[in-house]
VOPAGU-2260 file (C-alpha; in pm, 1 decimal, decimal comma):
REM VOPAGU-2260
SITE   aa  ch    i         X         Y         Z
SITE  GLU   A    0    2233,4   -1046,7    -368,6
SITE  CYS   A    1    1988,1   -1205,9    -113,6
SITE  SER   A    2    2138,9   -1555,2     -16,2
SITE  LYS   A    3    1798,5   -1696,8      42,5
SITE  LYS   A    4    1701,1   -1643,3    -311,1
SITE  THR   A    5    1771,1   -1996,3    -458,2
SITE  LYS   A    6    1531,3   -1989,3    -736,9
SITE  THR   A    7    1571,3   -1813,7   -1067,9
SITE  ASP   A    8    1313,7   -1647,4   -1313,2
SITE  ASP   A    9    1332,8   -1932,5   -1553,5
SITE  GLN   A   10    1150,9   -2189,0   -1315,5
SITE  ASP   A   11     798,6   -2227,5   -1438,3
SITE  ASP   A   12     675,9   -2363,1   -1112,3
SITE  LEU   A   13     728,9   -1985,5    -973,7
SITE  SER   A   14     517,6   -1825,7   -1229,9
SITE  VAL   A   15     192,4   -1663,9   -1187,6
SITE  ASP   A   16     -47,9   -1622,8   -1493,7
SITE  ALA   A   17    -154,7   -1275,0   -1567,5
SITE  PRO   A   18    -365,6   -1290,2   -1885,7
SITE  SER   A   19    -431,8    -976,2   -2094,7
SITE  PRO   A   20    -806,5    -964,0   -2153,0
SITE  ALA   A   21    -911,9    -877,6   -2494,6
SITE  GLN   A   22   -1228,6    -678,0   -2622,2
SITE  GLU   A   23   -1575,0    -781,3   -2495,8
SITE  ASN   A   24   -1751,5   -1020,8   -2711,3
SITE  GLY   A   25   -2095,8    -850,6   -2754,7
SITE  GLU   A   26   -2285,0   -1168,9   -2859,4
SITE  LYS   A   27   -2197,3   -1377,9   -2544,0
SITE  GLY   A   28   -2095,4   -1110,3   -2315,2
SITE  GLU   A   29   -1758,1   -1254,2   -2228,0
SITE  PHE   A   30   -1390,8   -1162,4   -2251,3
SITE  HIS   A   31   -1138,8   -1365,9   -2446,8
SITE  LYS   A   32    -800,6   -1415,7   -2339,4
SITE  LEU   A   33    -479,3   -1288,6   -2512,9
SITE  ALA   A   34    -136,1   -1447,7   -2474,3
SITE  ASP   A   35     -61,6   -1484,4   -2102,0
SITE  ALA   A   36     223,8   -1281,6   -1932,5
SITE  LYS   A   37     446,8   -1445,9   -1694,6
SITE  ILE   A   38     512,5   -1274,9   -1345,7
SITE  PHE   A   39     738,7   -1443,8   -1125,8
SITE  LEU   A   40     730,0   -1471,3    -755,4
SITE  SER   A   41    1103,1   -1374,9    -756,5
SITE  ASP   A   42    1002,1   -1029,3    -857,9
SITE  CYS   A   43     839,8    -988,8    -532,1
SITE  LEU   A   44    1051,2    -804,8    -292,3
SITE  ALA   A   45     961,2   -1055,0     -12,7
SITE  CYS   A   46    1213,1   -1337,5     -91,2
SITE  ASP   A   47    1104,8   -1692,1    -158,1
SITE  SER   A   48    1178,7   -1811,5     203,5
SITE  CYS   A   49     917,8   -1571,3     313,2
SITE  VAL   A   50     642,4   -1725,7      98,1
SITE  THR   A   51     494,1   -2047,1     203,1
SITE  ALA   A   52     360,1   -2296,5     -44,0
SITE  GLU   A   53      10,8   -2234,1      41,0
SITE  GLU   A   54      56,4   -1870,7     -15,4
SITE  GLY   A   55     234,7   -1922,5    -328,3
SITE  VAL   A   56     -95,8   -2098,6    -454,2
SITE  GLN   A   57    -318,5   -1822,2    -339,7
SITE  LEU   A   58     -99,6   -1569,5    -480,6
SITE  SER   A   59     -86,2   -1740,5    -829,5
SITE  GLN   A   60    -468,0   -1674,6    -821,5
SITE  GLN   A   61    -435,5   -1287,1    -763,9
SITE  ASN   A   62    -411,1   -1183,2   -1123,7
SITE  ALA   A   63    -638,5   -1037,1   -1404,8
SITE  LYS   A   64    -778,4   -1400,9   -1475,4
SITE  ASP   A   65    -941,9   -1377,9   -1139,9
SITE  PHE   A   66   -1064,3   -1018,5   -1208,3
SITE  PHE   A   67   -1215,0   -1109,3   -1529,4
SITE  ARG   A   68   -1373,6   -1457,2   -1378,4
SITE  VAL   A   69   -1576,1   -1236,3   -1149,1
SITE  LEU   A   70   -1661,1   -1006,9   -1442,1
SITE  ASN   A   71   -1775,8   -1292,6   -1656,5
SITE  LEU   A   72   -1967,1   -1449,3   -1388,6
SITE  ASN   A   73   -2175,6   -1135,4   -1358,1
SITE  LYS   A   74   -2245,1   -1149,6   -1719,1
SITE  LYS   A   75   -2363,8   -1501,4   -1715,9
SITE  CYS   A   76   -2531,4   -1578,7   -1384,8
SITE  ASP   A   77   -2862,0   -1474,7   -1217,9
SITE  THR   A   78   -2854,1   -1122,0   -1071,4
SITE  SER   A   79   -2899,8   -1257,4    -722,6
SITE  LYS   A   80   -2557,8   -1421,0    -756,5
SITE  HIS   A   81   -2377,0   -1111,3    -887,3
SITE  LYS   A   82   -2082,7    -947,8    -716,3
SITE  VAL   A   83   -2035,6    -582,0    -659,5
SITE  LEU   A   84   -1687,4    -497,4    -826,9
SITE  VAL   A   85   -1501,9    -234,5    -615,9
SITE  VAL   A   86   -1167,2    -132,1    -740,8
SITE  SER   A   87    -946,2      96,6    -500,4
SITE  VAL   A   88    -652,7     271,3    -657,8
SITE  CYS   A   89    -334,3     365,9    -441,4
SITE  PRO   A   90    -234,5     733,0    -512,6
SITE  GLN   A   91     113,5     634,0    -603,3
SITE  SER   A   92     -22,5     439,4    -908,7
SITE  LEU   A   93    -190,5     745,8   -1072,8
SITE  PRO   A   94     147,2     902,1   -1179,1
SITE  TYR   A   95     219,9     577,7   -1364,0
SITE  PHE   A   96    -113,8     601,1   -1566,1
SITE  ALA   A   97     -38,7     974,0   -1618,9
SITE  ALA   A   98     303,9     903,1   -1762,8
SITE  LYS   A   99     185,7     588,3   -1962,9
SITE  PHE   A  100     -91,6     779,5   -2148,8
SITE  ASN   A  101      48,7    1127,9   -2141,9
SITE  LEU   A  102    -225,9    1282,4   -1926,1
SITE  SER   A  103    -236,6    1494,0   -1630,1
SITE  VAL   A  104    -311,8    1316,6   -1309,5
SITE  THR   A  105    -674,8    1416,6   -1296,1
SITE  GLU   A  106    -714,4    1306,9   -1652,7
SITE  ALA   A  107    -555,4     988,0   -1573,1
SITE  SER   A  108    -765,2     906,6   -1275,9
SITE  ARG   A  109   -1080,3     984,5   -1500,6
SITE  ARG   A  110    -962,6     763,2   -1780,2
SITE  LEU   A  111    -868,2     479,6   -1547,3
SITE  CYS   A  112   -1199,7     491,6   -1371,9
SITE  GLY   A  113   -1405,0     514,9   -1717,5
SITE  SER   A  114   -1198,7     213,5   -1851,2
SITE  LEU   A  115   -1269,9      -3,0   -1538,5
SITE  LYS   A  116   -1638,9     100,0   -1535,2
SITE  SER   A  117   -1664,8      16,6   -1905,2
SITE  LEU   A  118   -1553,9    -352,1   -1810,3
SITE  GLY   A  119   -1816,8    -380,5   -1543,3
SITE  VAL   A  120   -1671,7    -247,1   -1225,9
SITE  HIS   A  121   -1928,9     -64,3   -1023,3
SITE  PHE   A  122   -1721,6     169,5    -785,7
SITE  VAL   A  123   -1366,9     316,7    -803,6
SITE  PHE   A  124   -1225,1     448,2    -518,3
SITE  ASP   A  125    -895,4     632,6    -414,3
SITE  THR   A  126    -725,3     478,3    -112,2
SITE  THR   A  127    -597,1     822,2      21,0
SITE  ILE   A  128    -882,1     831,7     285,8
SITE  ALA   A  129    -754,1     512,2     412,1
SITE  ALA   A  130    -398,2     650,2     438,4
SITE  ASP   A  131    -554,5     928,0     615,9
SITE  PHE   A  132    -650,0     686,4     901,4
SITE  SER   A  133    -321,8     503,4     913,0
SITE  ILE   A  134    -129,4     827,5     933,0
SITE  LEU   A  135    -346,6     955,6    1214,4
SITE  GLU   A  136    -335,3     646,1    1409,7
SITE  SER   A  137      34,7     620,4    1363,6
SITE  GLN   A  138      78,1     984,8    1482,8
SITE  LYS   A  139     -91,5     898,9    1805,2
SITE  GLU   A  140      79,8     578,3    1872,2
SITE  PHE   A  141     430,5     747,5    1833,0
SITE  VAL   A  142     336,4    1028,9    2066,8
SITE  ARG   A  143     236,4     762,1    2321,4
SITE  ARG   A  144     557,6     562,2    2259,7
SITE  TYR   A  145     764,9     866,7    2306,8
SITE  ARG   A  146     608,3     950,2    2634,8
SITE  GLN   A  147     646,2     596,3    2766,2
SITE  HIS   A  148     996,1     521,2    2634,8
SITE  SER   A  149    1249,3     441,5    2898,6
SITE  GLU   A  150    1571,5     239,6    2960,5
SITE  GLU   A  151    1326,4     -35,6    3115,7
SITE  GLU   A  152    1068,1       6,3    2840,6
SITE  ARG   A  153    1236,0      60,3    2505,1
SITE  THR   A  154     930,3     159,0    2286,4
SITE  LEU   A  155    1131,6     352,5    2031,5
SITE  PRO   A  156    1257,6     363,2    1749,0
SITE  MET   A  157     888,3     326,1    1615,7
SITE  LEU   A  158     908,1     171,7    1261,4
SITE  THR   A  159     637,9     217,9     999,5
SITE  SER   A  160     448,1     -72,5     909,3
SITE  ALA   A  161     266,2      46,8     581,1
SITE  CYS   A  162     510,6    -131,1     340,0
SITE  PRO   A  163     414,7    -508,6     322,5
SITE  GLY   A  164     754,1    -615,5     181,7
SITE  TRP   A  165     912,2    -477,7     486,2
SITE  VAL   A  166     669,6    -608,6     739,4
SITE  ARG   A  167     679,4    -966,2     596,7
SITE  TYR   A  168    1065,9    -942,5     615,1
SITE  ALA   A  169    1048,5    -841,0     988,5
SITE  GLU   A  170     781,3   -1103,2    1086,9
SITE  ARG   A  171     961,4   -1403,7     894,5
SITE  VAL   A  172    1317,2   -1331,1     945,5
SITE  LEU   A  173    1399,8   -1074,6    1207,4
SITE  GLY   A  174    1147,6   -1178,4    1473,8
SITE  ARG   A  175    1020,6   -1029,7    1794,5
SITE  PRO   A  176    1316,8    -800,7    1882,0
SITE  ILE   A  177    1225,3    -592,1    1570,1
SITE  THR   A  178     849,6    -648,4    1543,5
SITE  ALA   A  179     806,7    -499,5    1887,3
SITE  HIS   A  180     916,9    -169,6    1744,2
SITE  LEU   A  181     664,2    -196,0    1450,0
SITE  CYS   A  182     374,4      60,9    1445,3
SITE  THR   A  183      38,3    -134,0    1520,8
SITE  ALA   A  184    -167,5      96,8    1281,8
SITE  LYS   A  185    -297,6     -81,3     998,4
SITE  SER   A  186    -167,5     -10,1     639,4
SITE  PRO   A  187    -372,6     193,7     401,8
SITE  GLN   A  188    -465,7    -125,9     221,1
SITE  GLN   A  189    -584,3    -293,4     520,8
SITE  VAL   A  190    -787,3      -6,2     630,9
SITE  MET   A  191    -940,6      30,7     282,8
SITE  GLY   A  192   -1060,0    -331,7     312,5
SITE  SER   A  193   -1240,1    -251,6     631,1
SITE  LEU   A  194   -1385,4      69,4     487,2
SITE  VAL   A  195   -1528,0    -122,5     162,4
SITE  LYS   A  196   -1630,3    -455,7     335,0
SITE  ASP   A  197   -1779,8    -287,9     634,6
SITE  TYR   A  198   -1880,6      69,5     606,1
SITE  PHE   A  199   -1947,5      78,1     245,8
SITE  ALA   A  200   -2129,3    -253,0     250,0
SITE  ARG   A  201   -2361,2    -135,9     509,8
SITE  GLN   A  202   -2414,0     188,8     323,6
SITE  GLN   A  203   -2534,5     -19,6       9,1
SITE  ASN   A  204   -2706,1    -277,4     220,1
SITE  LEU   A  205   -2486,6    -545,7     112,2
SITE  SER   A  206   -2313,8    -850,2     283,6
SITE  PRO   A  207   -1932,2    -836,5     263,2
SITE  GLU   A  208   -1942,7   -1162,1      70,8
SITE  LYS   A  209   -2143,8    -974,7    -219,1
SITE  ILE   A  210   -1848,6    -749,9    -271,2
SITE  PHE   A  211   -1537,8    -836,5    -470,9
SITE  HIS   A  212   -1263,4    -575,8    -380,7
SITE  VAL   A  213    -971,3    -519,4    -585,8
SITE  ILE   A  214    -669,4    -291,9    -495,1
SITE  VAL   A  215    -442,2    -137,2    -759,6
SITE  ALA   A  216    -102,2     -77,3    -629,4
SITE  PRO   A  217     252,0      -5,2    -741,8
SITE  CYS   A  218     408,0    -336,4    -615,8
SITE  TYR   A  219     359,3    -712,4    -604,3
SITE  ASP   A  220     413,8    -724,4    -217,4
SITE  LYS   A  221      50,1    -588,5    -189,4
SITE  LYS   A  222     -65,5    -920,9    -323,7
SITE  LEU   A  223     116,5   -1083,5     -20,4
SITE  GLU   A  224     -43,8    -839,7     219,8
SITE  ALA   A  225    -392,3    -939,7     103,4
SITE  LEU   A  226    -305,7   -1292,9     214,3
SITE  GLN   A  227    -198,9   -1197,3     579,4
SITE  GLU   A  228    -427,6   -1271,4     869,3
SITE  GLY   A  229    -419,0    -905,2     961,7
SITE  SER   A  230    -611,1    -822,2     645,2
SITE  LEU   A  231    -899,3   -1014,4     788,2
SITE  SER   A  232   -1158,3    -749,9     880,5
SITE  ALA   A  233   -1209,7    -741,2    1271,0
SITE  LEU   A  234   -1572,4    -667,6    1210,8
SITE  HIS   A  235   -1694,7    -943,8     958,8
SITE  GLY   A  236   -1419,2   -1190,5     937,2
SITE  SER   A  237   -1371,5   -1202,6     565,3
SITE  ARG   A  238   -1062,0   -1057,5     382,1
SITE  GLY   A  239   -1086,4    -691,3     316,7
SITE  THR   A  240    -902,2    -725,2     -23,6
SITE  ASP   A  241    -990,6   -1007,5    -255,2
SITE  CYS   A  242    -746,8    -938,3    -517,1
SITE  VAL   A  243    -443,7    -716,1    -570,3
SITE  LEU   A  244    -351,0    -602,0    -951,8
SITE  THR   A  245     -53,1    -393,8   -1023,7
SITE  SER   A  246     -57,2     -77,5   -1206,1
SITE  GLY   A  247     131,7    -243,8   -1497,2
SITE  GLU   A  248    -134,4    -543,9   -1495,3
SITE  ILE   A  249    -429,8    -266,1   -1512,9
SITE  ALA   A  250    -245,7     -95,3   -1785,3
SITE  GLN   A  251    -214,6    -399,6   -1991,4
SITE  ILE   A  252    -581,4    -436,5   -1937,6
SITE  MET   A  253    -659,2     -73,6   -2049,1
SITE  GLU   A  254    -418,8    -126,6   -2363,5
SITE  GLN   A  255    -615,1    -434,6   -2470,6
SITE  GLY   A  256    -960,7    -269,5   -2423,2
SITE  ASP   A  257   -1117,1      34,3   -2577,1
SITE  LEU   A  258    -915,0     335,4   -2492,7
SITE  SER   A  259   -1186,1     563,3   -2639,2
SITE  VAL   A  260   -1435,7     486,6   -2361,4
SITE  LYS   A  261   -1594,0     779,8   -2175,6
SITE  ASP   A  262   -1404,4     911,8   -1882,4
SITE  ALA   A  263   -1552,3     915,1   -1525,7
SITE  ALA   A  264   -1487,1    1072,8   -1200,1
SITE  ILE   A  265   -1346,7     863,9    -901,2
SITE  ASP   A  266   -1640,7     758,0    -673,2
SITE  THR   A  267   -1643,5     854,9    -305,3
SITE  LEU   A  268   -1762,2     654,6       0,2
SITE  PHE   A  269   -2002,5     942,2      77,6
SITE  GLY   A  270   -2326,3     935,9    -140,1
SITE  ASP   A  271   -2342,4    1069,8    -501,6
SITE  LEU   A  272   -2054,0    1295,3    -474,1
SITE  ARG   A  273   -1775,9    1245,3    -712,5
SITE  GLU   A  274   -1398,9    1325,4    -670,2
SITE  ASP   A  275   -1251,7    1521,7    -929,7
SITE  LYS   A  276    -945,6    1660,8    -744,2
SITE  VAL   A  277    -668,1    1432,0    -691,1
SITE  THR   A  278    -462,5    1499,8    -384,2
SITE  ARG   A  279    -193,3    1304,1    -195,8
SITE  HIS   A  280       2,9    1305,8     133,7
SITE  ASP   A  281     337,6    1494,3     209,0
SITE  GLY   A  282     582,4    1211,0      73,7
SITE  ALA   A  283     832,2    1206,8    -193,0
SITE  GLY   A  284     710,1     879,4    -318,9
SITE  SER   A  285     517,7     711,7     -49,8
SITE  ASP   A  286     211,6     797,9     174,9
SITE  GLY   A  287     417,3    1034,7     381,8
SITE  HIS   A  288     409,3     889,2     710,5
SITE  LEU   A  289     731,7    1045,8     824,6
SITE  ALA   A  290     632,2    1423,5     730,8
SITE  HIS   A  291     295,0    1394,0     907,0
SITE  ILE   A  292     417,6    1235,3    1221,7
SITE  PHE   A  293     709,1    1461,9    1242,3
SITE  ARG   A  294     477,2    1766,1    1239,9
SITE  HIS   A  295     245,0    1608,3    1472,5
SITE  ALA   A  296     512,7    1508,2    1717,1
SITE  ALA   A  297     675,3    1849,4    1703,5
SITE  LYS   A  298     349,8    2029,3    1800,7
SITE  GLU   A  299     214,6    1778,9    2043,5
SITE  LEU   A  300     540,9    1705,0    2240,9
SITE  PHE   A  301     736,9    2036,9    2201,4
SITE  ASN   A  302     468,3    2288,0    2095,9
SITE  GLU   A  303     666,5    2368,8    1777,9
SITE  ASP   A  304     494,4    2443,2    1451,0
SITE  VAL   A  305     682,7    2274,5    1154,5
SITE  GLU   A  306     563,9    2379,8     807,5
SITE  GLU   A  307     849,1    2260,0     584,3
SITE  VAL   A  308    1006,4    1922,1     661,5
SITE  THR   A  309    1387,9    1937,2     556,5
SITE  TYR   A  310    1542,7    1618,7     478,4
SITE  ARG   A  311    1913,2    1556,2     471,1
SITE  ALA   A  312    2063,1    1266,1     278,7
SITE  LEU   A  313    2315,7    1063,7     484,5
SITE  ARG   A  314    2477,1     769,8     352,4
SITE  ASN   A  315    2293,6     763,8      27,5
SITE  LYS   A  316    1984,7     938,4    -119,7
SITE  ASP   A  317    1777,9     637,0      -3,9
SITE  PHE   A  318    1866,9     716,9     383,3
SITE  GLN   A  319    1743,8    1062,5     482,0
SITE  GLU   A  320    1725,3    1212,6     813,7
SITE  VAL   A  321    1489,2    1471,4     972,6
SITE  THR   A  322    1557,5    1655,6    1307,6
SITE  LEU   A  323    1393,1    1910,9    1547,8
SITE  GLU   A  324    1603,2    2097,1    1762,0
SITE  LYS   A  325    1497,0    2300,8    2081,5
SITE  ASP   A  326    1726,5    2506,3    2293,1
SITE  GLY   A  327    2031,5    2376,2    2078,8
SITE  GLU   A  328    1941,7    2015,0    2157,0
SITE  VAL   A  329    1812,7    1764,6    1903,6
SITE  VAL   A  330    1469,4    1648,9    2047,5
SITE  LEU   A  331    1329,7    1452,6    1751,7
SITE  ARG   A  332    1541,5    1249,1    1513,8
SITE  PHE   A  333    1354,7    1079,8    1225,1
SITE  ALA   A  334    1470,6     899,0     929,7
SITE  ALA   A  335    1350,5     728,3     605,1
SITE  ALA   A  336    1516,8     404,2     506,9
SITE  CYS   A  337    1433,2     287,5     152,4
SITE  GLY   A  338    1574,1     -41,3       2,7
SITE  PHE   A  339    1683,3    -346,1     187,0
SITE  ARG   A  340    2047,9    -256,5     196,8
SITE  ASN   A  341    1953,0      49,4     412,0
SITE  ILE   A  342    1710,9    -164,7     610,1
SITE  GLN   A  343    1977,6    -422,1     686,0
SITE  ASN   A  344    2207,5    -148,0     804,3
SITE  MET   A  345    1943,7     -10,6    1017,6
SITE  ILE   A  346    1876,7    -334,8    1185,3
SITE  LEU   A  347    2238,9    -397,3    1255,9
SITE  LYS   A  348    2271,9     -61,1    1420,7
SITE  LEU   A  349    1961,6     -99,6    1616,4
SITE  LYS   A  350    2082,6    -448,0    1754,0
SITE  LYS   A  351    2395,5    -297,7    1861,2
SITE  GLY   A  352    2223,7     -13,9    2042,2
SITE  LYS   A  353    2380,4     253,3    1813,6
SITE  PHE   A  354    2063,6     356,1    1624,6
SITE  PRO   A  355    1977,2     726,0    1740,6
SITE  TYR   A  356    1641,7     755,5    1583,5
SITE  HIS   A  357    1297,3     801,2    1739,7
SITE  PHE   A  358    1126,3     705,9    1409,4
SITE  VAL   A  359    1195,7     565,0    1085,1
SITE  GLU   A  360     979,3     546,0     774,4
SITE  VAL   A  361    1092,0     189,2     618,5
SITE  LEU   A  362    1003,3     105,9     264,5
SITE  ALA   A  363    1149,4    -200,2      68,2
SITE  CYS   A  364    1160,6     -24,4    -263,8
SITE  ALA   A  365    1460,9     187,8    -319,4
SITE  GLY   A  366    1302,6     546,6    -402,8
SITE  GLY   A  367     989,2     451,8    -209,5
SITE  CYS   A  368     653,7     327,8    -351,1
SITE  LEU   A  369     664,5     498,0    -698,7
SITE  ASN   A  370     955,9     266,8    -773,3
SITE  GLY   A  371     754,6     -42,3    -710,6
SITE  ARG   A  372     822,7    -343,2    -941,9
SITE  GLY   A  373     467,9    -342,2   -1059,1
SITE  GLN   A  374     492,6     -35,8   -1242,1
SITE  ALA   A  375     861,5     112,8   -1251,4
SITE  GLN   A  376    1007,2    -159,0   -1490,2
SITE  THR   A  377    1073,1    -189,6   -1855,6
SITE  PRO   A  378     907,7    -482,2   -2043,0
SITE  GLU   A  379    1226,1    -674,4   -2006,5
SITE  GLY   A  380    1202,3    -651,3   -1622,2
SITE  HIS   A  381    1470,2    -391,7   -1565,5
SITE  ALA   A  382    1432,6     -65,7   -1345,9
SITE  ASP   A  383    1296,5     213,4   -1575,2
SITE  LYS   A  384    1486,8     501,5   -1409,5
SITE  ALA   A  385    1344,1     768,1   -1693,1
SITE  LEU   A  386     994,4     648,4   -1610,0
SITE  LEU   A  387    1056,4     691,9   -1233,5
SITE  ARG   A  388    1194,6    1042,7   -1270,1
SITE  GLN   A  389     865,1    1133,2   -1477,1
SITE  MET   A  390     659,9     978,2   -1222,7
SITE  GLU   A  391     840,3    1151,5    -924,5
SITE  GLY   A  392     773,2    1485,5   -1125,0
SITE  ILE   A  393     415,8    1416,6   -1175,1
SITE  TYR   A  394     356,6    1303,6    -794,4
SITE  ALA   A  395     528,7    1606,3    -679,1
SITE  ASP   A  396     289,5    1836,3    -856,3
SITE  ILE   A  397     -16,5    1668,4    -684,1
SITE  PRO   A  398    -149,3    1907,3    -420,5
SITE  VAL   A  399     -80,0    1800,1     -66,0
SITE  ARG   A  400    -361,5    1744,0     186,1
SITE  ARG   A  401    -311,0    1669,0     559,8
SITE  PRO   A  402    -499,0    1393,3     695,1
SITE  GLU   A  403    -624,4    1633,3     986,5
SITE  SER   A  404    -813,6    1843,3     739,2
SITE  SER   A  405   -1032,4    1568,9     621,4
SITE  ALA   A  406   -1388,5    1640,7     744,8
SITE  HIS   A  407   -1496,4    1299,9     604,2
SITE  VAL   A  408   -1248,5    1117,0     822,0
SITE  GLN   A  409   -1377,4    1290,0    1122,5
SITE  GLU   A  410   -1706,5    1190,1    1024,9
SITE  LEU   A  411   -1618,8     829,2     978,9
SITE  TYR   A  412   -1457,3     824,5    1338,1
SITE  GLN   A  413   -1793,4     908,1    1477,3
SITE  GLU   A  414   -2035,7     737,0    1270,5
SITE  TRP   A  415   -1838,4     416,8    1166,8
SITE  LEU   A  416   -1589,8     384,4    1442,4
SITE  GLU   A  417   -1789,7     516,1    1748,6
SITE  GLY   A  418   -1518,8     779,5    1830,1
SITE  ILE   A  419   -1157,0     867,4    1786,8
SITE  ASN   A  420   -1035,7     642,4    2065,4
SITE  SER   A  421   -1302,6     392,3    2107,6
SITE  PRO   A  422   -1243,4      30,1    2136,9
SITE  LYS   A  423   -1408,6     -27,5    1791,2
SITE  ALA   A  424   -1161,4     232,2    1631,0
SITE  ARG   A  425    -873,0      23,6    1817,2
SITE  GLU   A  426    -995,2    -305,6    1679,9
SITE  VAL   A  427   -1051,9    -200,3    1328,5
SITE  LEU   A  428    -736,8      34,2    1276,2
SITE  HIS   A  429    -476,7    -151,7    1465,6
SITE  THR   A  430    -310,1    -502,5    1404,0
SITE  THR   A  431     -65,1    -752,7    1572,6
SITE  TYR   A  432     233,8    -920,3    1423,2
SITE  GLN   A  433     318,5   -1283,7    1392,5
SITE  SER   A  434     695,7   -1340,2    1466,8
SITE  GLN   A  435     881,2   -1652,9    1392,0
SITE  GLU   A  436    1197,8   -1761,2    1562,9
SITE  ARG   A  437    1479,2   -1575,8    1415,8
SITE  GLY   A  438    1702,9   -1780,3    1197,0
SITE  ALA   A  439    2066,2   -1802,7    1276,2
SITE  HIS   A  440    2160,2   -1623,3     946,6
SITE  SER   A  441    1872,5   -1368,3     929,8
SITE  LEU   A  442    2110,0   -1085,1     957,7
SITE  ASP   A  443    2365,8   -1237,4     714,2
SITE  ILE   A  444    2158,5   -1153,0     406,6
SITE  LYS   A  445    2313,4    -943,9     138,6
SITE  TRP   A  446    2069,4    -723,3     -39,1
């Protein structure tokens, strides 16, 4: 167990109120509260020592109560003071809703969208397009690092930066020797914040402050990510994400609401089109950075076309390896490390210079994003393995789309970011990391 976890779940001062909203009161146009559910900061994969007191207060405000506060204000205040409510849904959350309500993924997305709009949400988006940008920028960065890597300039391995629990651990506990290896491409959540608060805001002739942006995600660590300075938009200086709700919190809202509401298609950022077809990236339970970057690197560096990415489990099923051989020599060695035990082993070997990988997709949750604690748990707070297996099957059946194939992404690079390799693209799509001095016992933690 993590030795830094000194607080327990029965400590009320670590709890976050997450109320269950009831049916709308037609007379007053307000929402009544049902009994509050308690969500503890200790449920978050980033341990207590990585959460400051100020962040704890801000984190406690990211719950359904905050969401309904804005909905209620829109019902009571003058229209000039209304907020435009935008909800962006992570693709790893959709299998949870499909399993929860016994629907197909497409039906689940429509049910979710319809439920949210019946409450007063104006737009519901899919964050897959934001993951497109994150993956494409990561691909370019890996190729650059590979070509620059030498004994003098150790730019490899490149470690992914899409998982906020892992990034927080690297910044607050491991420090500069490790954060130097983090990919600088922003996470899908951070990119989505800029898309909504900048591109979409300008399309709608709105100031960023007029938009209240909610992310629906599988894990609590996304709430922490929304507080990070890196989530501030480089273009307008405000937070790209105002509130993060887990899949479980949203399901609770749906269950307490009217499940017979009319379904609706997910919105897009492009005019009046509606997105009926749900797609995903090529990852077993995540955004699939490894598979996409591996294919791109194989082609760009070695002119090899890789159609099928073959994973080989090593120490356990949560540490898997992918290699590319050319002329009998391994020229690319990638890995996926899920769960903090595997992360700790990776860090120890990296420090000893005995880590032979060029790239690692690092995820704090064992099993990947589908196993986030915001959705893959029983009501008692235990891991729900049966639900996870069901979600994995559902997710595997979603059609895969490669980010290079998105015409909308290429359009946004030109219209929004002034070109693929422009200074604006670099400013909007990349970040820096805040590293603290590494503690004496930072590598002695037992996960």
